[in-house]
C-alpha atoms as one frame of an Amber mdcrd trajectory, in Angstrom:
protein
   4.739  -8.596  -4.414   6.372  -6.730  -1.541   9.641  -7.474  -3.321   8.614
  -6.013  -6.551   7.160  -2.801  -4.565  10.299  -2.398  -2.656  12.109  -2.685
  -6.068  10.173  -0.254  -7.942  10.276   2.366  -5.267  13.908   2.126  -5.718
  13.707   2.074  -9.409  11.696   5.238  -9.046  14.114   7.044  -6.905  17.193
   6.570  -8.869  18.654  10.026  -9.173  19.641  10.156 -13.050  22.073  12.780
 -12.923  24.364  10.443 -10.409  23.360   7.640 -12.554  24.873   9.706 -15.765
  28.019  10.222 -13.899  28.514   6.764 -13.044  28.037   5.795 -16.723  30.378
   8.725 -17.892  33.117   7.008 -15.331  32.660   3.816 -16.824  32.597   4.628
 -20.327  31.002   3.390 -23.204  30.547   4.220 -26.946  28.850   1.312 -29.049
  31.406   0.262 -31.730  28.623  -1.813 -33.660  30.520  -4.858 -33.365  27.261
  -6.785 -33.398  28.073  -9.144 -30.160  25.030  -8.026 -28.582  22.445  -8.968
 -31.326  24.510 -12.261 -32.710  24.014 -16.084 -31.430  24.415 -19.112 -33.177
  22.230 -22.387 -33.560  23.464 -24.314 -30.195  22.969 -20.645 -28.196  20.649
 -18.533 -30.054  20.256 -14.978 -29.061  17.623 -14.074 -26.377  16.587 -11.174
 -25.241  13.306  -9.972 -23.336  10.723  -8.042 -25.469   7.543  -7.097 -23.519
   4.052  -6.854 -25.437   4.077  -3.712 -25.902   7.717  -3.002 -27.571   6.402
  -6.358 -29.844   3.337  -4.029 -31.165   5.654  -0.907 -31.403   7.947  -2.970
 -33.699   5.090  -4.663 -35.548   3.920  -0.915 -36.457   7.158  -0.010 -37.590
   7.866  -3.606 -39.895   4.299  -5.060 -40.745   5.586  -8.104 -39.281   3.497
 -10.852 -37.395   3.853 -11.388 -33.830   5.770 -14.228 -34.405   8.208 -12.898
 -36.547   9.047 -10.146 -33.922   8.863 -12.206 -30.818   9.293 -16.145 -29.711
   8.100 -17.551 -26.377  10.832 -17.350 -24.161  13.252 -20.519 -24.341  13.457
 -21.120 -20.491  10.279 -23.369 -19.780   8.960 -24.223 -22.925  10.002 -28.026
 -22.303   7.315 -28.088 -19.455   4.967 -26.342 -21.772   5.015 -23.015 -19.532
   6.882 -20.398 -20.079   6.982 -16.632 -19.102   7.520 -13.264 -21.397   8.941
 -13.294 -24.935  12.472 -13.232 -26.758  13.303 -11.261 -29.856  12.741 -13.722
 -32.716  15.952 -15.411 -34.320  16.879 -16.212 -37.843  18.309 -19.499 -39.185
  21.735 -18.724 -37.605  20.732 -17.782 -34.390  21.041 -14.407 -34.031  18.641
 -11.744 -33.670  16.005 -11.450 -36.885  16.544  -7.418 -36.805  20.400  -7.909
 -37.158  22.023  -7.754 -40.604  25.961  -8.320 -40.369  26.330  -6.731 -43.778
  24.301  -3.212 -42.997  26.844  -0.226 -42.903  24.311   1.789 -40.149  25.119
  -0.701 -37.176  23.299  -3.681 -37.860  20.240  -3.243 -36.485  17.345  -2.822
 -38.598  15.017  -1.738 -36.016  17.371   0.728 -34.045  15.037   3.608 -33.311
  12.338   1.220 -32.139  14.842  -1.544 -30.370  13.426  -2.787 -26.961  14.705
  -1.326 -23.489  17.063  -4.385 -23.023  19.163  -3.427 -26.499  18.541   0.372
 -25.933  20.606   0.079 -22.498  23.198  -2.728 -23.360  25.836  -3.260 -21.697
  24.134  -1.517 -18.495  21.216  -2.803 -16.420  20.223  -1.791 -12.628  20.414
  -3.975  -9.747  17.256  -2.713  -8.128  16.720  -5.611  -6.035  18.802  -8.566
  -4.375  17.130 -11.246  -6.999  18.049  -9.025 -10.121  19.089 -11.176 -13.080
  19.673 -10.288 -16.582  21.213 -12.046 -19.220  24.865 -12.551 -19.039  26.464
 -11.988 -15.475  27.883  -8.254 -15.030  31.767  -8.023 -15.354  31.534  -4.909
 -12.886  29.321  -2.870 -10.429  29.013   0.630  -9.185  26.274   0.913  -6.589
  23.039  -0.167  -8.741  24.805   0.191 -12.179  25.845  -3.332 -13.768  28.315
  -3.434 -16.597  28.304  -6.416 -18.774  30.790  -7.678 -21.362  30.943  -5.385
 -24.457  34.017  -4.035 -26.294  32.712  -0.665 -26.131  33.068  -0.059 -22.315
  35.613   1.981 -21.468  35.555   4.668 -24.378  34.190   7.893 -23.944  30.721
   8.903 -23.555  29.909  12.843 -23.732  27.212  14.229 -21.354  24.111  14.093
 -23.640  24.534  10.725 -24.216  25.283   9.311 -20.851  22.078  11.208 -19.426
  20.063   9.524 -22.351  21.191   6.242 -21.556  20.756   6.878 -17.612  16.991
   7.937 -18.329  16.438   4.804 -20.423  18.038   2.815 -17.817  15.908   3.923
 -14.836  12.764   3.471 -17.511  13.631   0.046 -18.240  13.809  -1.047 -14.753
  10.738   0.814 -13.840   9.049  -1.483 -16.941  10.160  -4.799 -15.898   8.701
  -4.595 -12.278   5.779  -3.346 -13.611   5.619  -6.088 -16.332   6.631  -8.691
 -13.546   4.117  -7.442 -11.215   1.392  -7.783 -13.781   2.619 -11.108 -14.939
   2.211 -12.274 -11.421  -1.133 -10.865 -11.204  -2.657 -12.582 -14.042  -0.650
 -16.182 -13.819  -3.003 -18.733 -13.618  -1.666 -22.273 -14.618  -3.325 -23.575
 -18.100  -2.893 -27.595 -17.903  -3.476 -29.455 -21.217  -3.420 -26.261 -23.455
  -0.158 -26.877 -24.979   2.778 -24.130 -24.729   1.291 -21.388 -22.860   3.203
 -18.090 -22.480   2.449 -15.904 -19.581   2.842 -12.079 -19.575   1.303  -9.078
 -18.219  -1.506  -9.491 -20.623  -2.380 -12.703 -19.330  -1.941 -16.179 -21.028
  -1.270 -16.319 -24.886  -0.428 -19.217 -27.213   2.839 -19.107 -28.997   1.712
 -16.801 -31.981   1.098 -14.213 -29.512  -2.868 -14.697 -29.254  -4.560 -14.402
 -25.667  -6.148 -17.518 -24.630  -9.807 -17.576 -23.307 -11.345 -20.361 -21.017
 -12.341 -22.495 -24.109  -8.324 -22.637 -24.911  -7.797 -23.680 -21.356 -10.466
 -26.692 -21.432  -8.433 -28.061 -24.570
């Protein structure tokens, strides 16, 4: 936990004004290409979504948990995985992505998870920082990932909003990680178990109790 605590302190101390200036120096304007939402059957779209974000989208769309999120695929083969990923459709793209839409494609754009609202940027707040896709550039704590909108102009207000979201995302990710570790207890013989900040859940997003662990 010491590593998470140190990383959290780093995230909380991020200077938003300085971060916004770095974002402006890099430049970014979303072109609505959809590449960050797309996937295929061989390599489905995989973006982390936390329990509170699942519920936010559920409230917006009236969908069930499995219609919003699926167990993070890494570890599924071992009947134990950590966190959730956005659900995908039959093509492997995010279930909320509509390539034919005229409004940018995302059907939950205003309520999208932090990882989506901050792409193509992330913050490396500790040495073990990892995120989907290797960064193609770095400026201090700021990591820039592959996107055709990188290098395009971004105004002061948009850069500041993005900087605030990035810091918030880093803080939330670390708080979630700490809570997950605190609640983690292996559940042998219970089938696939998803561990998140709220404890153990089945693939439908339902909390698992003592009886479930003994199945």
